[in-house]
C-alpha positions in Angstrom: -0.3 0.0 0.2 1.4 3.3 -1.3 0.5 6.4 0.6 -1.0 8.9 -1.8 -1.2 12.4 -0.3 -3.2 14.3 2.3 -6.4 16.4 1.4 -7.7 18.9 3.6 -9.1 21.9 1.9 -10.7 23.7 4.6 -13.6 24.4 2.3 -14.3 21.0 0.8 -17.3 20.4 2.8 -19.7 23.0 4.4 -20.2 21.0 8.0 -16.6 21.3 9.0 -12.9 20.5 8.4 -12.2 16.8 7.0 -8.8 15.8 6.5 -8.3 12.6 4.2 -5.2 10.6 3.7 -5.1 8.6 0.2 -3.5 5.5 0.0 -3.4 3.2 -3.3 -2.7 -0.9 -3.5 -2.4 -2.8 -6.6 -4.8 -5.9 -5.9 -6.8 -8.8 -7.5 -10.2 -7.4 -7.2 -11.8 -10.5 -7.8 -9.9 -11.8 -4.6 -11.7 -9.0 -2.3 -15.1 -9.0 -3.6 -16.5 -10.2 -0.6 -14.6 -7.8 1.5 -16.7 -4.7 0.2 -18.9 -3.1 2.8 -22.4 -3.8 2.0 -23.6 -1.4 4.4 -21.9 1.2 2.9 -23.1 0.1 -0.6 -19.1 0.0 -1.7 -18.7 -1.1 -5.4 -15.4 -1.6 -8.0 -15.8 0.6 -10.7 -13.2 0.2 -13.4 -11.4 3.7 -13.7 -13.3 5.0 -17.1 -16.8 4.6 -15.3 -16.5 5.7 -12.0 -19.4 7.5 -10.9 -19.4 11.2 -9.5 -17.5 11.6 -6.6 -18.0 14.1 -3.4 -15.7 16.4 -2.2 -12.0 16.0 -3.6 -12.1 12.5 -4.2 -11.4 12.7 -8.1 -8.7 14.5 -7.0 -7.3 11.8 -5.2 -8.2 9.0 -7.5 -6.3 11.6 -10.0 -2.8 11.8 -8.1 -3.3 7.8 -7.3 -3.1 7.6 -11.0 -0.2 9.3 -11.5 1.6 7.7 -9.0 1.0 4.2 -10.2 2.0 5.2 -13.7 5.3 6.8 -12.4 6.2 4.0 -10.7 5.1 1.6 -13.1 7.7 3.3 -15.5 10.4 2.9 -13.4 10.2 -0.7 -12.4 7.7 -3.6 -13.7 5.4 -3.5 -10.6 2.6 -4.5 -13.2 3.1 -7.8 -13.6 2.2 -8.6 -9.9 -1.3 -8.4 -11.2 -0.4 -10.8 -14.2 -1.2 -14.9 -13.6 1.8 -17.0 -13.7 1.7 -17.7 -16.8 0.3 -14.9 -19.2 0.2 -13.7 -23.2 1.3 -10.3 -24.4 -2.1 -9.5 -24.9 -2.8 -9.7 -21.3 0.2 -7.6 -20.5 -0.9 -5.3 -23.3 -4.4 -4.7 -21.7 -2.9 -4.3 -18.2 -0.7 -1.4 -19.6 -3.3 0.4 -21.8 -5.6 0.3 -18.8 -3.1 1.8 -16.3 -2.0 4.5 -18.9 -5.1 4.8 -20.4 -3.9 4.8 -24.3 -3.6 2.4 -26.8 -0.3 0.6 -27.5 1.4 -0.7 -30.7 1.4 -4.3 -29.6 4.0 -5.1 -31.8 6.3 -2.4 -30.6 5.5 -2.9 -27.1 6.2 -6.7 -27.4 9.2 -6.3 -28.9 10.6 -4.2 -26.2 9.2 -6.3 -23.4 11.1 -9.1 -24.9 14.6 -7.5 -25.4 14.1 -6.3 -22.2 14.8 -9.8 -20.6 11.6 -9.5 -18.1 9.8 -12.1 -19.7 10.2 -15.8 -20.8 8.5 -17.5 -23.7 6.9 -20.4 -23.0 6.2 -23.5 -25.2 2.6 -23.6 -24.6 -0.3 -21.4 -26.2 -3.5 -20.3 -25.1 -5.9 -21.3 -27.8 -9.1 -20.7 -25.4 -8.7 -16.4 -26.4 -7.3 -16.7 -30.2 -7.4 -18.9 -33.1 -3.9 -19.2 -33.5 -3.6 -19.3 -30.2 -1.0 -17.0 -28.1 2.1 -18.2 -26.8 2.5 -18.0 -22.8 5.3 -16.4 -21.0 6.2 -16.0 -17.3 8.1 -13.7 -15.2 11.7 -14.0 -15.4 12.4 -13.9 -11.5 15.9 -13.3 -11.4 15.8 -10.1 -14.1 12.5 -8.9 -12.2 14.2 -8.6 -8.7 17.2 -7.4 -10.4 15.4 -4.5 -11.6 13.4 -4.3 -8.3 16.7 -4.4 -6.3 18.4 -1.9 -8.7 15.5 0.9 -8.2 15.3 0.3 -4.2 19.3 0.6 -4.3 18.4 4.8 -4.0 15.8 4.4 -1.1 18.2 5.0 1.9 18.0 2.6 4.6 16.0 0.3 3.0 16.0 -3.9 2.0 14.2 -6.3 0.9 14.0 -8.0 4.3 12.8 -5.1 5.7 
């Protein structure tokens, strides 16, 4: 879970001063559906389909999106949301969703393969395409190396903390 900021505009609510501390986390929403509070009518929404939000909650969402995009650009955290074996279209869909853009699949996959972050498997996913898309898996050694390289910039932090 990441801290996303403190929001406390004195004029955000007419009934008094309210301060909010916003956080964001990468989770599989399917694993948490049973935890959502029915009492407060809490629901998961795709970012493109958010309902109208109260106070400055839209600003909180926008800041969280910027933070997530920045972190995803620095190191491969989005792979945490993929299954053990995945296809290029699954990765493309994930990145398009996070960055709210359409990617050139060929260029994206070429750059991703050259990064050595993923390893091509012999198996194909024949359920979602006629020819079958090859499965890939994360190269955990390269992944850990890239994360450790990033974390080395953080003072007094260890992967074992």
